[in-house]
N, C-alpha and C positions, 0 to 999 in steps of 0.2 A: 299774231304771236302764238296763240293757242294752237293753230294749225301747224306751225313750224315745230312745236314741241311734240306733237303727236307723231310727226314724220320722223323726228330724231329717235323717239322711243321705239317706233316700228322698225327703223333701220338697225338699231342695236339688238333688238330681239331676233331679227333675221340673221345677224352675224353670229349671235350666240348659238342658234340652232345649227347653223352651218359648221361652226367650230366643233360642236358636239358630234355631229355626223362624221366629220373627218377623223376625230379622235377614236370613235368606235370602229371606224373602218380600218384604222391602222393598228389600234391597240389589241383587238381580239386576235388577229393572226399572230401578233408578237407573243401574247400570253400562251397561245397554243404552241408556238414555236419553243417557248421556254419549257413547257411541260414535255414536249416531245424530245427536246435536246437539252437536258439539264447539264450543269457544269461537270465536266469530267476532270478529276484530280488524279495526277500520277503520284502515287504514294510508294515509298520504299518499303519493301517486305524482306526482312532478314530473319533467318531461322533462330528463334530463341524462345524462352518461356513467355515473352510478350507477344510473339507472333508464331502461332502454332498451326500446323497443318496435319490432320490425321490421315490414316491410310485410305480414307474415302475421299480425300481432297477437300474436306471441310476445314475452314479457317476458324481459329479461336484465339484466345489469349487476352491479356490485359489491354494491349494497344488496339487489337482488332475490335474488342467490345467498345472501347472508347471512340474509335473511329466510326463505328456504326451509330453511336449516340450522336456524334457530330452530324452525321448525314441526316438524322431525323430533324435537325434544326436548320440545316443549310440546303438540303436537297441535293447534295453532292452525290455523284457516283464515282467509283474508284477504279483506276487502272493500276493493278499491282505490278511493281517492278522488282524482280528478285535480285538479290546480291548479298554480299557480306555487308556488315554495317560500315566498314571502312570504304568499300566501293560505293555504297549509296551516298555517303557523305560527300565524296568527290562528285558524284552525279548531281547532287543538290547544288554544289558550288558551280557546276557547269550549266545548270538550268535544265538538265535532262530529266529530273523529277521535280515535282512541285512541293511535296510534303515529306518530312521524315520525323519519326518519333524518337523518344528516348535520347534527347540531345541535352547535355549539360552545358551550362552557360560558361563560355570563354569569350573575353573581350575581342580577341582577334577574329573570332568567327563572325562577328557582327558585320564585317566588311562584305561578306558574300551571302548572308542569310539573315532573316528576321526571326526573333523568338516570339512565341505566343505570350500574351500578357499575363497569363496564369500558368503555373506549373501543372503537370498532370500527375505528379507524384514525387516521392523522394526515394532514392535508391541508395543502398549502402554498398561499399566496396570492401572485399576481403582478400586476404592472401590465402590461396588454397594450396595444399600439398597432398601427396599420396598418403593414404591412410597407413600404409605399411612403411613409410619413411622412417629410417632410424637415425639419420644424421642431421635432422632438423627438428627443433623443438620450440614451440611458442614461448616457453618460459626462459629460453636462452637465446636472445636476439643475435648473439655472436655466431650462432650456427647458420644464420642466413648470409653471413659474409662470404663473398665470392660466388654466390649462387646465381643461376640464370632465371630471370623472371619473365614469363610470358605476359605481354600487355599490349593493348591496342596503341599503336604508335600515334602520337599527337593527341591522345585522348586526355580527358580530365583524370582518368585513373593513372596514367603515366605520370602526370604532374604530382598527384598525391604520393605515388610510389617514390619518386625522386626526393620529395621533401622528407618522407619517412626515413629513407636510407641516409640522407644527409644528417638528419637530426640524431640518428643512432650511430653515426660514424661507420656505416657499412659501405663496402665497395661491391656493387652488383653489376650484372650484365643484363641488358635489355634485349629480349627476344620479341620481335614484332609478330603479332598474331592477327593483324588487321584483315588478312584474307582467310581466316579460319571461321567456319560457320559456328554459331552459338552453341549448338548441341554437340560440337566436336571439340570444344575447348578442353574437356577433360583428357582427350587423347594426346594433347600436347604434353601432359604429365605422364600419361601411361606409356607413351612411346619414347620418353626420355629426351624430348626436344627442349624441355625446360625443367628446372628443379621446383619451381613455384609458379603459381598462376595468379594474376590479379583479375578478378571478375566481380560481377554484381552478386547480390544475395540470391538471385533466382537460380544460380548454378550450383547451389549447395547439394542438390539431390543426385549429383553424378556418382556413379558407382566408384568406390575406392578413392573418391576425391573429397577431402574434408576441409572446412575452414580452420585456419590456424590462428589468425588474428585479424582484427578489423582495421582498415586504413582510414576510413572516413565515410562521409555521405554527402549528397548534394541533391537539390531539386533537379528534375529533368522536365523538358518542355517539348512541344511540337516546334519544328523549325520549318520556315517557309522560304522558298527561293526568292532572292531579290528580284528575279525576273517576273514574279507573280505577286506584286504588292496588293492586288485586289482581293487575293485570298485571305490576307492577314486580317482585314476588318471582319470578314464573315467568320473566320476562325475564332477571333477574340469574342465576338458577340455570342457565338454558340457556347464557348467555354464559360462565359459569365452567366448565361442562362442555366447551364448545368449546375454550376456552383450555387446559384441563388435558390434553385429548386431543391437541391440536395447538397448542403455544405459538407457532408461526410462522404461524398461520392468517391473521391480519390482514395480515402482510407478503405472503403468497402472493396474497391477494385484490388487494392494491395492485399487485403486479408483474403480475398477470394483466390488470387493467383500466386501470391508470394507469402510463404510462412517466414516467421522470424528465424534468424540464424543464431545458433548457440555455439560459441567458440570453445566451450568447455568439454567437448566430446573427445578431446585428445588427452591421453595421460602424459604427464611431463616425464623427463628423465628420472627425477627422483621418485615419482610414483611408480614408474615401470620397474625401477630397481627394487623398490619395496615389494612389489608383486612377484618379481622374479625370485626374490629371496624367500618369501613366505609361501608362495604357491597358492594358498587358500586364505580367505578372510574368515577367521573363527569368530562367530557371533554367539555371545551368550544371551539368552533370552529368558524372560520370566514365564514359567510354565503355568497353564491354567489361567491366562490373563487376557482372554478375548475382550475386545476385537483386536488387540495389539498382537498377541502371540499365544500359541498353545500347541500341545502335541496331540495330533489326531489319534484317538484311542484305537482305531481299526488299523491304520497303516503305520502308525508310529512316526509319521512324518510331521514336519512343522506345519502349522496352520495359522490363519490370521493375516493381519496387514503385513507382517514381516515376510510371510510367504510370497505375497504379491510383489513386495519390494524386491526380493531376491530374483524373481522371474524377470522383472523389468530391468533391474540394475545389471544383471549378468552380461547384457549386451550393450550397455550404455556407452562405454568407452570404445571408440572405433579401433584403437590400436592396442587394446589390452582387455581381453575377456576376463571377467571376474568369476571366481569360484568361491562359493560360500560353504562353510561348515558350521551348522547351528548346533548349540548345546543348551539343554534346558536346565534351569535352576529354580528353586522354590521361592526365594525372596530376593528383593533388591539388595539386601545386605550380602546374600550369597553371591550375587552377580558382581558386586564391587570387590569382594574378596577374591573372586576368580580372576577379575581383571588385574588386580594388584599382584597376584601370584604369577600372572602371565599364562594362565590356562586358556584365556580367550584374548582376542585382539581388540574387541569392542563389545559393548553391551547395549541392549534395547529392551524396553523403552526407558529413557532416562530424562529426568527433569531436575537438573542440578544447578543451583545458583552459581553464577560465575565466581563469586568469592569462595564459596565452599569448594568449587572445582579446583581453584588455585591451591587451596590448602591440602587437597587430596591428590594433586598432581594429575588432574583430569581435564580434558577439553571436551566440550559438547558441540556437536555439529549444528548446522541450521536446522530448525524444527522440521520434522517430517509430517507432523500432525498436531493439531491443537484439540484439547478436550475441555469443555465447560465443566465446572465443578458444582455439584449440588450438595446441600446439607440434608442429612436424614435425621429428623427430630421426632419427638413424640407428637401424636396427632393433636393433643390438647394444647401443645405449645406453639403450633405453627402460625397462629395469627399474630402473636406478639413476640416472636423469637427475634433476637438481634445479636449480631456478632460484635457489636460495638461495646462490648463489656468483657469481663473475664469469663470465658466459656471453657468448659471441660470437653475436649474433643477426643473421641476414641479412635485409635489408629491400629490397624493390624501390624504385627511385628515386621520390621523390615521395610515399611512404606516410606522410604526416604523422600520420594517425589512429593508425597502429601505433606511431609514435615517441611519441605522447602516451600510449598505453597503457603502453609500457615505462617512461616517466618516472613515471607514476602508480603502477605496481605493482612494477616491477623496476628501480629507478633505478641499481642497481649493474651492470647489463648494459652491454656494449660493442656498438655498432651498426656493422655493415658494410653499405654501400649498394651494390647491384648494379643493372644496367640493366633486368633483367626478372625475372619470377617463376621462369622456368626457370633463370636464372643463380643465383638464391638456392638452388634445389634442388640444383643442381650443386655449389655451394659447401659445402653441408652434407654431401653425399655424399663430397666430396673432403677433408673435415675442415678446410677453410678457415674454416668457421663451425660452431657447435655446434647451432644450430636456426634455424628460421624460423617465422613466425606465419601462421595462417590462421583466418578466421572460420568459425563453424559453418555458415553459409549458403553458403560457397564450398568446402566439402569435396568435393562432387561434381565441381565444375569443375576441381579440382586433383588428382583421383584418378589421372589418367593420368601426371602428373609424379611423383607419389609412387611409383607402381608402377615407372616407368621407372628411378628412382634408388634403389629398394628402401628407402624411408623409411617411418617409422611415425608414428602420431598419438598425442599425449598431451594430456589435458585440463588446463587451468589452473584451472578452476572460477571464472574471472573473465570479465567481459564488457565490451564497449564499447557505447556508445549512439550511434546515428547520428541526426543532426539536420540542419536547414537552418542555414546561416550567412549572416548579412547584415552590411552595414556598420553601424557603431555609430550613424551619423546617421540610418539608415533605421528609426527606432523604430516608425513606423506599419506598415511592412511586417513587421517583427518581430512585432507584435501580430496582424496578419492571419494570418500563418503559424501562430502558436500557436493561434489560434482554430480554424483548419481542422483542425489535427492533433487537437485535443481533441474536435472534432465527428465525426471519422471513427471508426466503431465499431472496437473492438479486433479483433473477429472478421474484419473486412475486411482488416486488416493481416496477421493470422495466415494468412488464406487466400492472400493474395498471396505471403507467404513460402513457403508450401507449393508454390504454383504455379510460382514462378520458381527455387526452389532445386534442382529436379531437371529441367532442360530436356531435352526429348526430341530426341535427335540420333542419326542413323544413322551407324554406323561405316563409313567407306569401305573399299573393298578395299585401296587403297594404304596406308591407315593400319594396317589389320590386318596386311598383309605386313611393313610397317616394324616393327611392334611384335613380331611373331612370326616373324621371318625365319628364325632358327635352327631353330625348331620345325617350320616348314613345310618347309624344306629337308630336315631329317632324316626327317620322315614321308614325304615324296615319295620319298626315296632308299630307304627301307625298303620302301615299297609296291612300287616298281619292281624292287628287287633281291631281296627276301626276302618272298615271300607268307607264308611260315611264321611270320613275326613279327607277323601281324595281331592275335593275342591280346595281345601286348605293347603294340601301338599302342592297342588298346581299353582296356587297363588304364591306360595313360598318360592317355588322354582322360578316363577316369573320375576319375583323380587330379586332373587339371587342373580338372574341374568341381567336385570337392570343395573344392579350394583356392579357387576363385572364390566358392563358397558361403561358405566360412570367411571370406573377405575381406569379403563383404557383411555377414555376421553380425558381424564385428569392427567394421565401420563403424557398424552399428546399435546395437551393445551397448556398455555401459560395461565397460571391460576388467577392472575389479576385481570387480564384483558380477555380471556377466553379465546384468544387467537392461538394458532399453532405455536409450539415452541420451536426453537431453531432447528433442532435435529430432524423432527418429523416434517417440518416445512420443506427442508431441502430434499428429503426423501420423496415427498409427494410431488414437488416440482420436477424432480428427476423422472418420476413415473410419467407425468404429463408429457414431458419432452420425448421420452423413449417411445410412448405409444403413438405419438404423432409429431415427429420432429419438424414437419413443415408448417405446423400451426404456429402463427406468430404470437409470441408472448413477450412482453416487456418486463424488465426488472426495475423496480422502483425502491429506493431506500430513503426513508424519512427520519430526520432527527429533530428533536426540540432543542433549540439553541439555548445553551447554558441552563439546562434543566436542573442541574445541581443547585443553582441559585434560587430557582423556584421553590425547591424543597427547603433550602436554608431560610428563605424569607417567609414562606407561608406554611411550612410544615409538610411532613410526609403524607398526611391525610389528603391535603389539597392536591399534592402532586399525583397521588394515586387516582383522585377524581379526574384530573386532566387526562391521564393515560387511559382510563376506562372510557371516557367520553370520546377521545380520538379513536380508540379501537372500535367503538360502536359505529362511528361514521365510516370507518374503513369497511366494516362488515356490510353496511348499507350499500357502499359503492361496489363491493365485490358481488353483491346480489344482482347488480345491473351489468357487470362487466365480465362475469364468469372467470373468477380467479381465486387465489388463496393468499393468505397473509400470515405473518408471524410477528412476535416481538422478539427481536434477536438479542438485545441487551436492554439495559434499564429504560432508556428513552428512545430507542431506535426500532423502527418498524420496517419490514420488508413486504413488498407486494409483488406477486407474480400474476399478471393479468393480460388480457387480450391487448394486442398492439393498438395504439392510438397515436395521433399526431398532436393532440391538444393536451399536452402535459400541464400547461399553465392553468387550465380549467380545473384539473384534478387538484393541484396545489391550492388554488383559490377556494375550492370547496372545503378542504380540510382546515385551511386557515380561518375561513369564515366560521366554522364550527367552534374553533378555539376562541375566537373573538367574542362569540355570543355567550359562552359560558364563563369567560374570564374578563369581566368588565373593568376590574380594578387594576389588573396587571396585563401588560402586553406580552403575550407568549408567542414567539416567532418560530415557524417551521422552516426547515430547509430540506430540499428534495433533490436527490441525484437520480438520474435515469440512464439506463443502458437499453436502447431500443433493440428489438429482436434482430438477430442476424443468423442467417442460415449456417448451421454447423457449429454454433457456439452453445455450449451446455449452460444450464441455469446457474451453476456455481460460478462459472466465468462471468456470466452476465452480472451477477450480484457483486462480484469482486469489483467490477468496473463501475457499477452504479454506486457502490460504497465509496470508491475513490472520488467520483464526481461530487457526492454529498460532502465528503470530508474536505474538499478543496474550498468550500464556502464557509468553513468554520471561522466564526469571528467577523464575517462580512455583514454589512447592513444594507448594501445596495441590491445584491442578488440573493434570491431565495431558491432559484431553480437552475440546475446545470445538467446538461446532457453530455454524457461522456464523449470525448473526441480524441483525436490522435495526439494533440498536445498533451493531454493528460497521460496518455500511454507513455509518451516520451518522458514526462516528468516522473511517472511511476517507476520506469526503468532506471531513471537517474537516482531517484530516492533509494531504490533497492541497491544500486551500486554504492551509494554513500553508506548505507547500513552494512553492506558486505565489507567495505573498506575501513570501517571504524576502528576495529581492533588493530589492524595493521598500521593504520595512521597513528594510533596512540603509541605503538611500539617504535615506529620510525620517527616520532616527534614531528609529524607534519603539522600538528596544530601549533599555532603561534599565538602567544599571549601579548596583546597590546594593552597599553595603560592610558586611561584618560584622566587628566588631572582635575582635582576639585579645588576651587579657590574660595578662601574666606573673603567675601566682598565687603564685610564691615570694617576690615582693615584698610588703611590707606597708605600705599597702594595695596590692591588685593594680594593676598599671600597664598602660596601653594600649601595646602594642609593635608591632602591625602590623594588617593587615586582609586579608580575602579579598574579591575582586571576584566578585559573583554577578549574573546577568542576569535581567531580567524583560522581558516584551513588552507594551507598551501598544498593543494593536491597535485601529485606528479603528472596527472593527465589533464585535469580540468582547470588547473591554475588556481588563483586565489578565490576561495569560496566565502562569501559573506555569511555572517552567522544566521541571518533570517532564513537561509536555505537549508540549514541542518539542525538548528536548535529545536524548533518545534517538532521536526521529524523524530529526533532522538527522544524528545519528551513523550510523544505519542506512542513510540515503540518501547518505552521504559528502558532506554539505553543512556539517558542523559546523565545518570549517576557516574558512569565510567568517564565521561568527558569532564564532569564537574570535579571529580577527584584529581584528574590530570591538571586542571587549571589551578586547583588549590596548591598542589605540590609545586607547580612552576612559579606561582606567585610568591609562595613562601621562600622558595630558593632564591628568587630575584630580590626579595626584601632583605634577606641575609647578605646577599652579595653587595647590595647598595650600602647596608650598614657597615660592612667591613671596609668599603671603599671611601665612604663619606663621613663615617663616624656617628650617624644617627639613623633611626628607623622611621621611614615614611609609612604610615598605615595604608593598607590596601584593602579594598572591598572585593569580595568574591560572591558569586551567586549561589544560593542554596535552593535547589528545586524541591518541589513537593515530594518527589521520590526520595530525595536525600533525607528529608525530615522523618520519613517512615523507615529509614534504615536503622535497625537496632544497633549497628556498629558505628553510627555517625560520630558519637562523642569520642570514642577511642581512636577513630581515624584522624579527626581534627587534632586531638592531643598529640598523637604520634607525629603529625606533620610539624606542629609547633615545636615539639621537643627536638626533632631531627635538625631543625634549622636554628635552634637557640633563640627563638622569638618569645614574646609574651602574648598571652591570649588577647589582651586589650588592644594589641596592634593589628589584629586580624578581624576585619569587619565582615559580618555575614549579612547579605541582602536577601530578604525573603519577600516575595510578592504578596500584595494584600489579598489576592484571590486564594492564596494557599491556606488562609485562615477560615475560609467559608465552609469547608466540609471537615467534620470531626475536629471542630475548633478546639475543644478541650484537650484533645490529644496533642495537637500542634502546639498549643500554648504551653503545655507541660514540657514538651521537648525543648522548645525555644527558651523557656524559663531556666531550665537546667544549664543550658549553654551560657546564658547571660550571667547566671550566678557564678560560673567559672571564670568570668571576666571577658568573654567574647562580646563585642559590641554588635548589637542587632539593628539593622536598618530595614524599614518597611519600604520596599520598592514599588513603583507604579501607584503611589497613593492617589486615591480619587477615582480610580478606574474600577474598583471593586464595589462590594455592597456591605461593607462592615457597618454594623449598627454602632451608635455612640457607646452603648453599654459594653459591647464586645471590644471596641477600641480601647476603652479604659482598662480592660483586663489584659490587653496584649502587651507582652514584654518587649518594648522597643526603646532604642536610644536615639534614633533619627527617623524623620519622615522624609521620603524622597518624592517631591512633587512631580507628577508625570508630565512629559513633554507636551502632551495634548492640551494641557492648560496653558503652558508657556507660550505656544505659538499663537494663541488667541488673546493674549493679555491686552494688546493694543488695539484690538478689533471688536471685542464683544464685551459690553458693559456687564452682562450677566456673569461672564467668566471672571471679570474683575472682582465682583462682589463675592463670588464663590471662593476665589483664591484668598481674598481678605479674611473670609470666614475660616479657611483652613489655617491661616497664620495665627488667628486668634485661638483656634483649637490647639495648635501646637504650643502656644504660650501657656495655655491652661494645663496641658499635659507636661509642660516643662521639658520639651524635646526640641532640638534644633531642626531646621528644614534645609534640605538640599534640593535645588531646582535643577531639573535635567533639561538638556536640549536648548540651552541659552545661546543665541546666535547674534544678537545685536546689542549695541551700547544702550539703546532705549530700554530693552528688556532688563539689563543689569541695573539701570537706575531705578526702574519701577520696583524691582524686587528688593533692592537695597533700602529704598524709602519705606517699605512695608515690613522691614525687619527680617528679611531672608538672610540666613547665616552664610550658606555656601551655594555655589553654582558649579555646574560642569556643562560643557558644550563647545561648539565650534568657535564661539566668540573668543575663548581663551586658547583652545587647542582641540584638534581631533584626537581620537585614540592613536597612540604612537607605539612603535616597537620599543623594546626596552633600551636599545642602544641610543635612540633619539630622545626618549623620555628622560634619561639620566642627565642630559644636558641642562635640564631645568633644575637639577639638584646641585649643580656645581656652583 
C-alpha cells in the first residue's frame, strides 16, 4: 500500500512539472507578442477645442490628453481617423471606428453604440450670434423668431434648441452644420448661412462670435462601437482608476482647456439706446480718496481703482464700447448733490443702505470692492475698548458711507461731524470723541495722523462694500455698470487694491523736520556739545529703528494672534505666487464652529485664549511647511502653504491642540481646502476654500471639505439667486404658504393660528424650497428684504380673510437677527399693521433662540418694546440654542416653540422624553404655552397632549398650504 502511494505522488509531481513546462513554452511568446502588438484602437479625431493640432502636427486638447491617460492604463495605441463629428458618429455606427469622444447620452443611440460607465465631463450649450448683430437681442426673445439656427442635425443640441423654441413660442429654421469643422463654426455666422449658432462653451473665443444665452448642459461620454464590446470593459476599468486616483480630474481638464462663458457681454437694446443717447458715462468720484480714486497731481488724470476699472470696462461689452468722463468732487455730499442735479450719471465709491437709497431715489450696483473697517482709538483705551455701548464717533464732513456703516452695525453710537480727517484725529486725542473709523485700504494714508496724535488701530471684523450709485430712473445704466463689474476679473480688482493701497511717496525734508523737530534739535545739540554721548545717540537711533519696525509689524499683524492681518496676508500670498507661479501652494480656510457661543458661555477672555492657542499651533505648522497665515475675521484663519495630500492630518493636528486646552468644552474646527491649480491666483484659491468651509456650517459629521465642481455649480447658483432677489421681490415670485397650528387640548383639536412660510417660484429654476435661499440671504445680510416682503404679504392676506370670513386668524412671521438690529423695525411693523387695519396682538413675531446669544441685552430691549406695543413674541427652535435659565427668565416671550428635532425622537429616546418633560415644566413655571413643531403621527399628538402641550403644527394636520387652499380650513 505504501509503495502504491509513492507511485501516485511521483506521477502527480511529474504531471505538474510537465504542465508548467508547457505553460512557460506557450505563455512567454504570448506575452512577447502582446508587447510587440498592443491593441490598436481606431479613434475619431474632429477639429475642435477638444481635439487640437498645431502647425507642427502636434496633437493636444482635453480629449487628446484624456485619451493619453487611458492609454497609460490600457496599453492602447491609437489610429486617428479624421472627419467632422457628424461623419465620425456615422462611422462609429458602421463599425468603421472603435471609439468616439464627446457624445451626449440619447436613448436611441444605445442601439448602435455603448457609453462609458463614467462621464468625462459636462459641457454647456449656448446660442451664439455675431457681435455686431443689431436685430437680435438676448433680452428680447421675440427677436429670435423666424431666424435660422445652425446646429448639428440629430444632436442633443438640436433637441435642446427645439424644446427652447417651443417653450418660448418661436418659429425657427434649422440649418444642418453636421459637416462643418469645429473651428469653422463661426464662419457659418460670418458668411450669413445662419443667423444664430448652437454650439458648446468651447467655441466662445471665436472672433466676432459671442454667446447670447445658454440653452442647457449635459454630461458627455466616450462611446464604443457595438462591434468592439471587449473595449468597453477596458475603458470603464481605466476611467474608474482615473477617478479613484484623482476625483477632480474631469474638473481640472475642463478648467485647463475650457473657460466659463459669460452671457452678459452683450448690451441689450435698452442699454445700447441709453449709450447712444448719452455718448459718455459721466462718473463723479471723490478726490484724494485712494486707493479708490484720486486726481494725479502731475497729469491731472484720474488715478486709483476707478482708473483701472475704466480701462477694463471700456471694452467689456462686445457690441457697445464704453466711454467714461470722470469728474472730481471733494466730499460724498458733493457727489450726491451732483448726481441729484444731473451733473453726473453715476458716482463712486458709494456705500448706501438700500432703504436710504430708496428715500434718495438712488440704486447701488453690485459691489466692486469691499473694505474692512478699523477703529482709531487712544492708545491707553485699546485693551478694553468696546463698541457695545454708547460711543462718540468722529466722522469727517460728508462721510455718508461711514454713517451708513454705523447705522447698520452700531446704531447706538453718537456721531460727531468734523471738517477734516485731521480734526477727527485731534478730537479723539483730546477726548472730545472716543474713536474714528478708517477703511483697511486707507490705513497707510492715515499713518502719519495716527502717529502724530499717538492713536492706535482696532479691528471691527466688519466691512463695507463700495459700489456705483445711479439715479433710480437710469435703470439701463444700472444694468450696464453691473455687467461690467461682473465681467472684470476679481484678480484685476485685487491687484489694483494692492497697487494703490501703498502709494510711493518720498518724505520731504520739511516734513521730516516738522515731525521730528524735538529729536533733531536734541541730537544736534548733543553732537555739537558732547561728543562723548555718541554712544547714547547710537542707542537711541537703534531704539527708534526698533520702534519703527514694531510699528510696521503691528500694522501687518493681527494684534491678538500675531498672524498677518487679511490685507497684508493677501499681498504677501500674491507676491509668492508672482515670484514663482509654478510652486504649488494650497489655500486652507479654518473656522471655529459656533465660536460666538464659546464667547457667550465662557467669556471673551476664554475665547481670546482659544484663538491665541490655535494661532500658536498654526505658526508651528508653518515653520515646518513653509507658508504664511492670517486671521481674516473673528474666528476664521487662512493658511497659504506648500501643497500636500494629507489634509486630514492637518485638521487633526489643530483639533488635537484645541481638545488639549479645552477639556470642559468641545470646540470643533471645520476646514475648507482649495488645492493648488496652475494659473489660479491666491485670491481665487481662498474664495473657493472659503466656500468649501462655509458648506459645512452647522454639520456635525464632516469637518473637512475639499472644493469640488459641485460647489462651484452651487456657488454660481447661489450668486444667481442673490442677483435675482430684488427682481423676484418686484415680480412677486415669492409665494407665502401657511401652515396651520392646532389647539390639541380642545376636543376635537381646533385651528387657532398659522405660520407664514415662504417659497420661491423662480421663472427658470422652478419652485425653490426655503432651505436653498433662506440661509444664503441671512449670510449675505439680504434676509431683511425678504422678511419685510413676507410680513406685508401675510398682513394683506390676514386682512383679506377678515373681510371674507368676519374674523382675524393670527399669523406668525419670522423675525431674523438682522431685522432685530434694524433701527426702523418698529415703524415698519406699525406701518404694515396700520395699512391693513389689523391689531398688533394678531401679528405673532417668531425669534429664534440663537438670536438672543449675542448682545442679549440689546435684543431683549428691542423685543420688549415690541411686546409692550402688543405684538406677541414666540421663541422659535427652542432647545437648540444655549440660553441660560437666568437669561431665559429675562427674555420677553409669550410662546415657546419646541424644535422638531425633539419631536421626532419622542417615541425612541428616553433621554429626550425626560428633557421634553423638563421643558414643559419650565414653560409652566414661566407661564407660557408651548407649540410643538414637526408633528407627523397620532402617537406624537397623544404623547404631547398628555404632557400638557397646548398647540402643534406639522404634517399630521397639514403641510404648509397656498393661501387659496388654506382658506378652505376657515370656511
